C-alpha positions in Angstrom: -8.6 1.2 -54.8 -6.8 -0.4 -51.8 -3.4 -1.5 -50.7 -2.0 -4.1 -48.3 0.8 -3.1 -45.9 4.1 -4.7 -46.9 6.5 -2.9 -44.6 6.5 -0.3 -41.8 9.5 1.8 -40.8 9.9 4.4 -38.0 11.8 7.2 -39.7 11.8 9.6 -36.7 10.0 9.7 -33.4 7.1 11.5 -35.2 7.2 9.9 -38.6 6.2 6.4 -39.7 6.7 5.1 -43.3 4.1 2.7 -44.5 4.7 0.8 -47.8 1.6 -0.5 -49.5 1.3 -3.0 -52.3 -1.3 -5.4 -53.8 -3.2 -6.0 -57.0 -5.6 -3.5 -55.5 -3.2 -0.8 -56.6 -3.3 -1.9 -60.3 -3.5 1.1 -62.5 -2.5 3.6 -59.9 -0.6 6.7 -61.1 0.5 9.6 -58.9 0.3 12.2 -61.7 2.8 14.9 -62.2 2.3 16.8 -58.9 4.9 16.7 -56.2 2.2 17.4 -53.6 0.1 14.5 -55.0 -2.0 12.9 -52.3 -4.4 10.1 -51.7 -7.4 10.2 -49.3 -6.9 7.3 -46.9 -10.0 5.8 -45.5 -9.8 4.7 -41.9 -12.6 2.5 -40.6 -14.6 3.5 -37.5 -14.5 1.3 -34.4 -17.0 -1.6 -34.7 -17.5 -1.2 -38.5 -19.5 -4.1 -39.9 -17.6 -3.9 -43.2 -13.9 -4.3 -44.2 -11.4 -3.3 -46.9 -12.1 -3.4 -49.8 -15.6 -1.9 -49.4 -18.0 -0.3 -51.8 -17.1 3.4 -51.7 -20.5 4.6 -52.9 -22.3 2.5 -50.4 -20.5 3.7 -47.3 -21.2 7.3 -48.3 -24.9 6.5 -47.6 -24.3 5.3 -44.1 -24.9 7.4 -41.0 -21.9 9.7 -40.4 -20.5 7.8 -37.4 -20.4 4.6 -39.5 -18.4 6.1 -42.4 -14.7 5.9 -42.7 -12.6 8.9 -41.7 -10.8 10.3 -44.7 -7.3 11.8 -44.3 -5.0 13.2 -47.0 -1.5 11.8 -47.3 1.2 12.8 -49.8 2.5 10.1 -52.2 6.0 10.0 -51.0 7.0 7.5 -53.7 5.4 5.3 -56.2 7.4 2.3 -57.6 5.6 1.4 -60.8 7.7 -1.7 -61.4 6.9 -3.2 -58.0 3.5 -1.4 -57.6 4.5 -0.1 -54.2 3.0 3.0 -52.7 5.0 4.8 -50.0 3.2 7.0 -47.4 5.0 8.9 -44.6 2.6 9.5 -41.7 3.0 12.0 -38.9 2.3 10.4 -35.5 1.8 11.9 -32.1 1.0 9.2 -29.6 -2.7 8.3 -29.7 -3.7 11.6 -31.4 -5.6 11.3 -34.7 -7.1 8.3 -36.5 -4.3 8.1 -39.1 -1.5 8.4 -36.5 -3.0 5.6 -34.4 -3.4 3.4 -37.4 0.2 4.0 -38.6 1.7 3.3 -35.2 0.1 -0.2 -35.1 0.1 -1.0 -38.8 1.6 -4.4 -39.6 2.1 -6.4 -42.8 -1.2 -7.8 -44.1 -3.3 -4.8 -42.9 -5.3 -3.2 -45.7 -6.1 0.4 -46.4 -8.6 1.8 -48.8 -7.7 4.9 -50.8 -9.3 7.6 -53.0 -7.4 9.7 -55.5 -4.8 10.7 -56.2 -5.0 14.4 -56.6 -2.7 17.4 -56.2 -1.9 20.8 -57.6 1.8 21.8 -57.3 5.1 20.9 -59.0 8.2 23.1 -59.1 8.2 25.3 -62.1 11.4 24.6 -64.1 11.4 28.1 -65.5 11.7 29.7 -62.0 15.0 31.2 -61.0 14.8 29.6 -57.5 12.5 27.6 -55.3 11.3 28.1 -51.8 9.8 25.1 -49.9 8.4 25.9 -46.4 6.5 23.7 -43.9 6.5 21.4 -40.9 6.4 17.6 -40.4 3.1 17.4 -42.2 4.5 19.0 -45.3 7.9 17.2 -45.2 6.9 14.4 -47.5 5.7 16.8 -50.2 8.7 19.0 -49.7 11.0 16.0 -50.1 9.4 15.0 -53.3 9.6 18.6 -54.7 13.3 18.8 -53.8 14.0 15.6 -55.7 12.2 16.9 -58.8 13.7 20.3 -59.4 15.9 20.7 -62.5 19.6 19.9 -62.1 21.4 22.8 -60.7 18.3 24.7 -59.6 18.6 26.9 -56.5 16.4 25.5 -53.7 15.8 27.0 -50.2 13.9 24.8 -47.7 12.7 25.9 -44.3 11.3 23.1 -42.1 9.9 23.3 -38.6 10.1 20.1 -36.5 10.2 19.1 -32.9 14.0 18.7 -32.7 17.2 17.3 -34.3 15.8 13.7 -34.1 12.9 14.7 -36.3 15.2 15.9 -39.2 15.4 13.8 -42.3 18.0 14.0 -45.1 16.7 15.5 -48.3 17.9 14.5 -51.8 18.1 17.2 -54.5 19.7 17.5 -57.9 19.9 21.3 -57.3 21.8 23.7 -55.1 19.9 22.8 -51.8 20.1 24.8 -48.5 18.0 23.6 -45.7 17.1 25.6 -42.6 15.8 23.4 -39.7 13.7 25.2 -37.1 13.4 23.3 -33.8 10.1 24.1 -32.2 10.0 25.9 -28.9 6.8 25.9 -26.9 3.9 26.2 -29.3 6.2 27.3 -32.1 4.3 30.5 -32.7 6.1 32.8 -35.2 9.2 30.6 -35.5 8.6 29.6 -39.1 7.8 33.2 -40.2 11.0 34.5 -38.5 13.1 31.8 -40.3 11.7 32.6 -43.7 12.0 36.4 -43.1 15.6 36.0 -42.3 16.6 34.2 -45.5 19.0 35.8 -47.8 17.0 35.7 -51.0 18.6 34.6 -54.3 18.0 37.0 -57.2 15.2 36.4 -59.7 11.7 34.9 -59.7 10.8 32.5 -56.9 8.3 29.7 -57.1 7.1 29.0 -53.5 5.4 26.2 -51.7 4.1 26.9 -48.2 2.1 24.1 -46.6 1.5 22.9 -43.0 0.0 24.5 -39.9 -2.7 27.0 -40.6 -1.4 30.0 -38.6 2.2 29.6 -39.7 1.3 29.2 -43.4 -1.0 32.3 -43.1 1.9 34.4 -41.7 4.4 33.2 -44.3 1.8 33.8 -47.1 1.4 37.4 -46.0 5.1 38.0 -46.0 5.6 36.5 -49.5 2.6 38.3 -51.1 3.3 41.6 -49.2 7.0 42.4 -48.5 8.4 40.0 -51.0 5.8 40.9 -53.7 5.6 37.3 -54.9 2.8 37.0 -57.5 -0.1 34.8 -56.4 0.4 32.5 -59.3 3.9 31.7 -58.1 2.7 30.7 -54.6 1.1 27.4 -53.4 -0.3 27.7 -49.9 -2.3 25.0 -48.0 -3.1 24.8 -44.3 -3.1 21.1 -43.5 -3.9 21.4 -39.8 -4.4 24.0 -37.1 -2.8 24.0 -33.7 -5.1 23.2 -30.8 -7.8 22.0 -33.2 -8.8 18.3 -33.8 -8.9 17.1 -37.3 -12.7 17.1 -37.2 -13.0 20.7 -35.8 -10.4 22.0 -38.4 -12.4 20.5 -41.3 -15.5 22.3 -40.0 -14.0 25.7 -40.0 -11.4 25.4 -42.8 -13.5 27.0 -45.6 -14.2 30.0 -43.4 -10.5 30.3 -42.5 -9.4 30.2 -46.1 -11.9 32.9 -47.0 -10.4 35.1 -44.2 -6.9 34.4 -45.4 -7.8 35.6 -48.9 -8.6 39.0 -47.4 -5.3 39.4 -45.7 -3.3 40.4 -48.7 
């Protein structure tokens, strides 16, 4: 499956929206998840193949010749137009996906695998907690849009500053706490969540983003807040000071350690 870039829009200094279309997206369906994602395949420098390529064949190539896979949330899928919207975090020349998004132009093509996912707001919950940073903002935005009308929603988002904030649409009773990062941001997201005035009843929580921050918030929710594990979705997308490649190498071990926390 592949798409061709139709439009590119700079949403904030650190977020680029890429809209893909093409007959190559025929049959695409994002599923029912609000954290549904695709694996975008970014070609290595000097690749002797182009999009669309044989996915099974490139898996047999030496590692340095294979595409780099990065997960991106399906921000929106327009079935009528067959347009797929991806919001990509960019930080200068860091990361293969960010570099691609910064220079993407109409006509460029991107190969995709998926989609997959695992979370959607439970309509039976008394209230919803959505926590993360820029990397989780697209999934949080989709989740906020899909809660039942009138549902109580609390969002806590850590970003670089006011110019990184984006408006969130929601049919429920939405309150957003923006946390503006200071220094390395250590502990800021946890402090913001811990200071929330919690609505009564059962919460369904989504905590995705930086590894250390999500681990801290997870411990708070499972421990002091006594949130059942089945009512909590946690995923560390990235880890501060780690490259994408290094994080992928140690992520499984990290997740095993996190499971032993609480």
